[in-house]
C-alpha positions as MATLAB code, in Angstrom:
seq = 'MIRYADEKDFEAVRKHDRHISEEELTNAVRAKRVLVMYHNNHFMGWLRYNLFWDEIPFMNMLYVLEEYREQAQFFYRKNGYVDCGSLLLPGEPLEIILRKDLT';
ca = [
      18.188   13.731   17.339;
      16.705   10.279   16.809;
      15.269    8.324   19.739;
      12.519    5.907   20.670;
       9.104    7.557   20.855;
       7.369    7.827   24.194;
       3.936    9.002   25.315;
       4.969   12.660   24.880;
       5.526   12.062   21.153;
       2.245   10.261   20.537;
       0.209   13.260   19.349;
       2.924   14.480   16.965;
       3.140   11.058   15.318;
      -0.626   10.444   15.362;
      -1.287   13.764   13.616;
       0.385   12.367   10.488;
       0.248    8.563   10.815;
      -3.275    7.526    9.853;
      -2.204    4.161    8.459;
      -2.762    2.286   11.728;
      -5.297    2.578   14.514;
      -4.675    4.704   17.577;
      -4.577    1.522   19.673;
      -1.984   -0.096   17.420;
       0.166    3.056   17.447;
      -0.002    3.077   21.250;
       1.136   -0.552   21.284;
       3.968    0.199   18.853;
       5.222    3.107   20.998;
       5.106    0.960   24.149;
       6.955   -1.869   22.350;
       9.712    0.554   21.266;
       8.872    0.036   17.589;
       8.614    3.759   16.813;
      11.547    6.141   16.540;
      11.101    9.905   16.290;
      13.345   12.520   14.715;
      13.767   16.051   16.021;
      15.929   18.948   14.896;
      16.306   21.929   17.237;
      13.296   20.625   19.202;
      11.137   20.575   16.035;
       9.442   17.299   15.160;
      10.780   16.090   11.790;
       9.171   12.675   11.399;
       9.166    9.095   12.555;
      10.045    5.530   11.670;
       7.727    2.672   12.606;
       8.795   -0.947   12.240;
       7.679   -4.450   13.056;
       9.203   -7.906   12.846;
       8.653   -9.950    9.690;
       8.320  -13.620   10.577;
       8.779  -12.470   14.208;
      12.491  -12.130   13.547;
      13.457   -9.797   10.701;
      13.118   -6.016   11.280;
      10.745   -4.607    8.651;
      10.236   -0.870    8.299;
       6.503   -0.252    7.966;
       6.660    3.525    7.756;
       9.316    6.170    7.421;
       7.824    9.631    7.236;
       9.760   12.870    7.111;
       7.777   16.116    7.189;
       7.898   17.862    3.827;
      10.154   20.723    4.909;
      12.904   18.240    5.926;
      12.764   15.838    2.958;
      15.419   14.832    0.461;
      15.069   12.440   -2.462;
      14.416    9.166   -0.609;
      15.350    6.657   -3.303;
      18.750    8.281   -3.806;
      19.294    8.533   -0.042;
      18.601    4.826    0.484;
      20.688    3.658   -2.448;
      23.566    5.907   -1.377;
      23.394    4.218    2.028;
      23.617    0.644    0.766;
      19.973   -0.301    0.164;
      19.125   -2.267   -2.984;
      15.836   -2.686   -4.831;
      14.100   -6.001   -4.192;
      10.557   -5.451   -5.446;
       7.618   -3.123   -5.717;
       3.914   -2.909   -4.959;
       1.322   -1.129   -7.061;
      -2.158   -0.698   -5.605;
      -5.052    0.909   -7.508;
      -5.018    4.680   -7.124;
      -1.699    4.707   -5.258;
       1.845    5.548   -6.393;
       4.310    2.725   -6.905;
       5.827    1.558   -3.600;
       9.446    0.515   -4.093;
      10.703   -2.128   -1.687;
      14.374   -1.858   -0.725;
      16.499   -4.029    1.509;
      19.794   -3.806    3.302;
      21.819   -6.478    5.058;
      22.433   -5.404    8.638;
      25.181   -7.928    9.361;
];
């Protein structure tokens, strides 16, 4: 099941999402910018997004707990996403940026 996160989901997401402050995560949940995934009532992961240029949905974080993962790049490409860039920060793995037209 995938649905918008609410206050009951906050601790499950916060346990793993250390990329933003607790205050910002609270704001994102209240703004309905966090979706959570459950399978048989077990928390699987979450998706957090924002709006790029205040208009274009931009996925900031998609995190699936290790026991539920599949090969992400293949999953996205199979579902119509195309490469559009990458980001390489010191000491971090290459971040591949993909896009998909939603029209």
